C-alpha positions, -999 to 999 in steps of 0.1 A, spaced: -68 -338 -447 -75 -324 -486 -45 -344 -497 -53 -375 -482 -90 -377 -492 -79 -371 -528 -54 -399 -524 -78 -421 -513 -103 -414 -538 -78 -416 -566 -71 -451 -553 -109 -460 -551 -113 -450 -587 -84 -470 -602 -98 -503 -585 -136 -499 -584 -146 -475 -612 -127 -485 -642 -143 -470 -672 -156 -494 -698 -143 -489 -730 -160 -464 -755 -173 -445 -723 -170 -408 -723 -172 -399 -685 -148 -371 -675 -116 -378 -653 -132 -388 -620 -95 -382 -601 -97 -348 -611 -136 -344 -600 -125 -363 -566 -95 -336 -563 -125 -309 -573 -153 -321 -549 -129 -325 -519 -122 -288 -523 -155 -280 -521 -163 -302 -493 -135 -285 -474 -146 -250 -485 -181 -257 -472 -195 -252 -508 -212 -284 -509 -224 -309 -480 -211 -345 -473 -242 -359 -487 -241 -388 -513 -272 -373 -533 -257 -338 -534 -223 -351 -547 -243 -373 -572 -262 -347 -585 -230 -325 -585 -209 -355 -606 -238 -355 -630 -233 -319 -637 -200 -327 -646 -208 -350 -672 -207 -381 -652 -233 -411 -659 -255 -418 -634 -244 -450 -623 -210 -436 -622 -220 -406 -603 -236 -425 -576 -205 -448 -570 -183 -417 -572 -207 -401 -545 -203 -430 -521 -165 -432 -525 -161 -395 -520 -181 -395 -487 -166 -424 -472 -134 -409 -479 -142 -378 -465 -154 -390 -435 -128 -416 -431 -103 -389 -433 -122 -369 -407 -121 -399 -384 -84 -398 -385 -82 -361 -378 -102 -366 -347 -82 -396 -336 -49 -375 -342 -64 -345 -322 -76 -369 -296 -42 -381 -291 -29 -346 -293 -53 -339 -265 -43 -367 -243 -3 -355 -247 -14 -322 -239 -36 -331 -205 -4 -355 -197 17 -323 -203 -7 -302 -182 -10 -327 -153 30 -330 -152 29 -291 -152 4 -289 -123 22 -315 -101 57 -296 -106 37 -262 -99 21 -280 -66 60 -294 -55 72 -260 -61 46 -243 -40 49 -269 -14 87 -263 -12 82 -225 -12 53 -228 18 79 -252 36 107 -223 32 85 -197 42 76 -215 75 109 -223 83 118 -184 81 87 -179 101 98 -200 129 133 -189 127 120 -154 132 94 -164 161 128 -180 180 147 -150 174 121 -124 187 115 -149 218 151 -150 226 156 -114 223 129 -109 249 141 -134 272 176 -115 272 155 -79 278 140 -95 306 170 -109 321 186 -72 318 153 -60 335 156 -85 363 192 -78 369 186 -37 370 158 -43 393 180 -64 414 205 -32 414 183 -10 420 166 -29 448 200 -34 465 204 2 462 173 13 474 179 -11 506 213 6 512 198 40 511 170 29 534 195 12 555 218 46 557 186 68 563 177 47 593 214 48 606 214 88 603 180 90 614 191 72 649 223 94 649 203 123 643 179 114 676 212 103 695 225 138 688 193 157 696 190 137 729 225 147 738 221 185 730 190 185 752 206 164 782 236 189 779 212 218 777 196 207 811 227 202 828 243 233 819 225 250 851 233 221 873 260 220 896 292 195 892 283 160 906 303 151 936 312 119 923 328 132 892 342 169 905 349 191 879 383 202 882 401 230 860 436 232 850 442 260 827 474 254 809 497 285 808 518 295 780 548 271 774 531 242 788 529 209 768 490 212 760 479 224 729 451 246 744 460 276 761 434 287 787 403 303 775 390 291 741 384 317 715 354 321 693 365 308 663 376 273 677 347 268 701 324 247 675 357 225 666 364 219 706 329 212 714 326 184 683 357 169 698 344 167 732 313 151 720 336 127 703 351 118 740 316 112 752 310 89 728 343 70 732 339 75 771 368 96 777 347 127 785 316 130 804 287 153 802 300 173 831 329 183 809 309 193 782 285 218 809 317 232 822 330 242 787 297 257 775 295 278 806 332 288 809 348 282 774 374 263 793 383 225 794 386 204 822 416 182 828 399 153 815 383 172 786 416 186 777 436 154 775 408 139 750 408 171 728 447 171 727 444 131 716 420 138 689 438 168 677 469 148 673 452 123 656 439 148 631 473 159 624 
């Protein structure tokens, strides 16, 4: 700003303030440089009267001092106006750059938000998929458990029925043990002697009684023996012909 003001003052001094011959005013160009320095430093205000007084004090005639002061003030404020214009232009460029930077930041934030939303959506889908798989596994396990429980209940019912029938059979055997043999199905004995083809030889010993009793019960279940055969066995520990035949058959199968 200082250099521009001095240059303009020099031009004006050359064109409008040509000294008359014989005048002894000091060098106005030098004074213009000095006063511009004072104006920039704030040592003197940009006022025509103040600058006129200053120029007169420097030895300039009053008429030339007034012209000099007017030129200095005009040149100084013209330079200031140019600076303001330049600053305004710089400000406009800065604002444009700021707007452009702001748009870029907005776009960047928008892209980051979109990417973040995509990641969140992906995580939610994965989570829901895991939950669905877990529910399917639990459902399958529940179905398996239900089938196992149903099977156990069926077996329990079957065992309960067998136990009831067995207890009933034992009760009937106990009640028949003291009755005489039925005339329609007379109990006949044919105690096998040593050397015969049968597997049982006469009286059943203590250690074999439970096993034989189970075989007779099996014969009753298959229809090959009757309650009379069991009653006779429990009272005599011997077998009827019919019971002996069934027992020998079952023993052969067990072999």
